[in-house]
N, C-alpha and C positions, 0 to 999 in steps of 0.2 A: 594557346588559350585552352582552358579546361572545357571539356564537353558538357560538364555538369554545372548547375547553378551553384553559386558560391555558398549558399546556405547548407548544401550537402556536406561541405567540408568542415562545418562547424559542429556537426553532431556525430555521435557514434552509435553503432547498433546496440540495442538493449543487451547488457551482459547477462541479465537473468534469462532472457529469451535464448541466448546462445547456449546456456546450460541445457535448457529444454531441447534445443535442436541436437546437441551432442548425444543426449540420452536417447532421443528418438532414433538417431542414426544407428546407435549400437543395438537397440531393440530390433530394428529392421534386419540386422545381421544375425538375429537369433541369440544375442548375448543377453543373459538375464542381469538386470541392474536393480539394486536396491535404491530407489529414487527418493532421496531426502532433500531434493532441490526444488520440487514442485511448489509453486506459489498459488495453489488453488485447492479448494476443498476436494476431498476424495468421496464425499457423500453424494448420492444422487439428488437431483432437484426434487423437492417434496412433491408428492403426488397431486395435491390440489392445484399446484401451479402448472404442472403438466396438463392436467385436465382442462384448465382454463384456456391454455393454448390450443388444445384440440377442439374445444368448443368454438373458439374464434375462427379456426379454419372451417369448421362445419357450417358456420353462419356466414361464410365468405367475407370475413373481416380481413381482407387481403389487399386493400388499396392504400394509396397514400394517406397519411394523416397530416395534420398541421406540423410544420417543421419542429416546433417546440414540444410536440407531443400532444396526445389527446387531452382534452380538458379534464376528463375523469382521472387520468393518471397524474396530471400535474396537481390536481386537488388532493389526490391520495398521498402524494409526497408531502405536500404542506400539512395535511392532517396527521401523517405519521410523525412528523417533527413536533407538531403541537402536542400529540399524546406522549411522546418520549421526552420532550424537553420543555414543554410549556411555552414555546414560542409560536407566534402566528405569522404566517406568510400568505400572500395572495397568489393566485395562479400566475399572475403576471411576473412574479418573482422566481418562477421555476421553469427550467428547460430540461427536457429529457434528452439524454445523449447515449451514444454507443459505448457504454461502459464509463467507469470513473476516469479512465485515461482521456477520453474525448472531452469530458467535463473540465478537466484540468487544462487540456490543450486549448480549448475555446477560451478559457479564462485568461491564460497567458497571452493569447493573441489579442484579446479585447482590452487588456489592462496595461501591458508592458510594451516598450518599444526602444528604439535606439537612444542611448544615453542614460537609460534607467538602470539602476542596480536593484537586484532582487535577492533578499537574504534567504538562505536555505540551510537547514541543519544537516550535519553529518555526524554519525552515519545516517544515510538517507537513501531513498529510492532514486536511482539515477535518472529516471524519466523526467523528474521534476526539473532538474537543471538543463536537460536537453531541450525541453519545451521552452524554457526561458531563452536559450540560445536561438531557437527558431523564431522567437518573437523579436530577435535582434537586440535583446537586453543582455545585461551582464550578470551572471549568477555569482553571488558572494557567499562563500561557504563558512558557516559558523559551527565550530566543532563542539560537540557535547562530550562530557568527561566519562571515559570508560569506568573509572573508579566510582562513579555515581550511577552506574547502570545505564548510562547514556540518556538519563532522564532529561527531557527538553526543558531548559531553563531560560528565563527571560534575560538575565544579565549579559550573556554573550551576544545576544541580538542587539540589546541596547548599546553595548560598546561598539558594535559594528555599523551603527547608523551613520550615514553621511547625508549631505544635502542632495545627493543623487538617488538616495534610496526611495524607490517607488512602491515596493511591496515586500511582504514577509510571507513565505509559504511554509506551512507546518503540516506534518503528517503525524496525526495522533489518533489512535495508537500507530506506532511507527513500524514500517517495513524498512529494515530487517530486524530491529532490536526488540520490538514489543513494548518499547518505552512510551511514555505519554507526557503531555504537559498538564500541569495541574490548573485548576480554575484560577487560583491565585496568581500563578506565573503568567497565564494568558491575560489576566486583568492588567498586570503591569504593562504588557506589550500593547494591549488594546488602548489603554489610556494614552500612551505615548504616540500610538498611531493616530489617534484622534487629534492630538496636538499638532502633529506634523502632516496630517492629511496623507497617510500611508495606508495602502490596502493590506488587509490580512486575509490570506486564502488558507483555508483548512481542508486538508484531505481527510475525510472521515470514513474512508472505505472500510475500515476495520472496526467501526464503532460498536458493532453488535458482539464483538469477540473480546470483551473485557471481563477478566476473571476476578480481579481484585475489587472489593467493595469500596471504591473511592469515587467521590463526585467527579463527573466528567461532562458537565453541561456547558460545552464550549459554545454552542449557538446562543445560549442565554447570555454568556459573557460578552460576545460580540454585539448583540443587540443592546446591551446595557451600556457598554463603555465606548464603542466606536460605531454607532448606528450609521448606516450608509456606506461603511467602509469594509464590511465583512462579507466574505464569499465562502459558502460551504459547498464542497464537492463530495457526493456520495455515490453509492453503487449497490446494486443487488447482488453482485458477484460473490462476495465472501459470505455475507449474512445468510443468503438463501441458496447457496451452492448453484449459482447461475452464471458462472464465468463465460460459458459459450453462448449464452443468450445475448450478451452485450447490451446491458442496460445500466445506465448511471443517470445522474442528474446534477444540475447546479442550482443552488438557491442563492440569489443575489439581488441587489437593487434592480428595479424594473428596467432602468436604462442599460444596465450591464447585460441583463438577460436579452433585451432587444438587440443589442450589438452581437451577442453570441448567436442568437437566432439567425441574424443576417449572415454571419460567417458560416454557420452550419448549413444554411440554405444553398450555399455554393460548394459545399464539400460533400456531405452525405445525405442532405435533406433529413427526413425523419428517421427515427429508429424503426426497425421492422414492426409492422402492426401486430404481428403474432407475439413478438417479445413484449410489446406494451401491454397486451392483454394478460400475459403471464405475470408481468411485474405488478399489475393492478391487483391481482389475486395475492401475490406475495405480500404486498404492503397492507392490504385491507383484511386479509384472512387471518387465521390463527397464527400467532407468533410462537406457538409451542415447539414446532420443529427447530426454530432458531435457538431456543433455550436448550433443547436436547443436544444439538450439535455443539453448542458452546460448552456444555457440561462434559461431553466426550472429549473435546479438545483439552479441557483442563485435566482430565484423567491422563491423557496421553502426555501432556506437558510434564506433569509430576513424575510419570514413569520414566520418560526419556531423559529428563534432567538427572534423576537419580542414577540411571544406568551409566550415563556418560561422565559423571563427576565423582562417583564414589571411590574410584581408585587413584584419583589425583593426577591423571594424565591431562585432563582438560578441566577448565573452569567455566562457569556460566552463571549469570544472574538468573533467577527464576522470573521469567517475563510476566508482567501483569496482564498482558493482552496479546492478541493475534494468534497465529499458529506457528511461530518461529522461535527457535532457540538460538541465541547469539553466542556461539561457542568460541572461547579463546583457545587457539591452537599454537600460540607463540612458543610453547615449550618444544614444539617439534621443529622449530626453525633454527638454522645455523648457517654460518658463512660457508661451511663445507658441504652442506647437504641441501635440504629444502629451504630456500631463501625467503619465499613468500607464501601467503595463503593460496595464491594462484597455483603454486607448485604443489601444495598439499592437496588441493582439489583435483588437480590433474592426476597425481599419483594414486589418490583414493579411487578415482574412476578407472584408471588403467590396471591397477594391481588388485584391488579388493572389490571392485565393481560396486562402489557406493558413490552416488551423485550428491554433492553438496554445492552450495554457491559460495565462491570465495569472497572475502571481505573487500578486496580491491574493487569489486563491482559497486560497493557502497561507500567508497573512499575511506575504508577502515582496514588497513593491512593487519594481519595477525589474528583475524577472526574468520570463521565460516558461518554461513547461515544454514541451520538445520530446520527443515520443515517437518512439523509433526502432524501434517495433514495426510496421515497414512495410518493403516491399522496398527494395533499394538504388536502384532506378530512381525510386521515389516520393520517397525521401529526397533524391536528387540534385536532382530537380525542385523540391522544396520548399526546399532549401538555396539553389538558384540564385535562386528568387523572393525569398527573404528577403534575400540579399546585394544583389540589384538594388534592392530596396525601400530598404535602408539606404544604398546608394551614391547614390541619388537625393536623399536628405536630408542626407547627410554628405559634402560635397565641399569640399576634398580629404579623402581618408580619414584617419581618426585613426590614430595609431601604437598598435599592440597593446601592452597591458601585459605 
């Protein structure tokens, strides 16, 4: 008999966290690494947010809060979405969580169970499917087309629906590709979800990092076409450079939030009071730092895309959002040499000391994820090493597609 609970055998360690751990280990050994694998902003948390946290400590705001979060913060989340998307929520429809990951975990546990099928897109963030497994439901993977830039489309989901389908989970903008679902495509899904009584869960953690001037009012689409069946999971981590603060939220029908609050009360209880004070300032204060960070990410995106694709060794779509470049490394693969993008990532780390995240982590062999949440100098150095690595193995250079 196994010493561990059966559920531990159904899940795997986060592959993105494994990359972080490998880089940390090398750094502790004194080895300099160009880290293009990090999935977090390199900017400091904006000053007013830090000041709000210090002020909370000074006034001894250090006790338990309600499990679902302070009333002020829950109202601030609702108000932020009203200002940004024109949708109105009550505080009973909001719960504050320890990051977007807990928001999504709570949701999976509250909505899905044995016998349910949950549709997820690939390439996609691996945590989403692991959470579905922990809820004892079955993840069903729906592949997006690389030739379309992995844009999230409705038709593959509609084709995958069965009588057992309980939910659809979308990440838009998407980690790792930066791709999005359009309002029109989500409308098709939402209308079918309403007919079949299927939940739609949207991970909006990268919602503030959209570069392309395209409509992306997904909360409004859900409210209009499948009211009572939409769940929004968001986070302060990416938008406000607050990854370590651990603050996210779920916006959902009140009965779903009540169920998630009950779950959370037996897991973590409330998010740290100091973090909640900081998040309140983030959501209600000036949004100019968000715009400035987004503009800088766009400059970096344009630069690193040009550096990595100009010689034809690699190809990549220009991502409309996030801080990730989804780089096609298939030209480096061969039966005699590097067989997988896992192999590519390993050799890049071992030989040229550049950390990237392999596509297998996102169920997409042949690609690696490049994070441009790093300075232009670091991105330039990393790009130069990657191109030199490819040039050594592909001579003469191939012609870019």
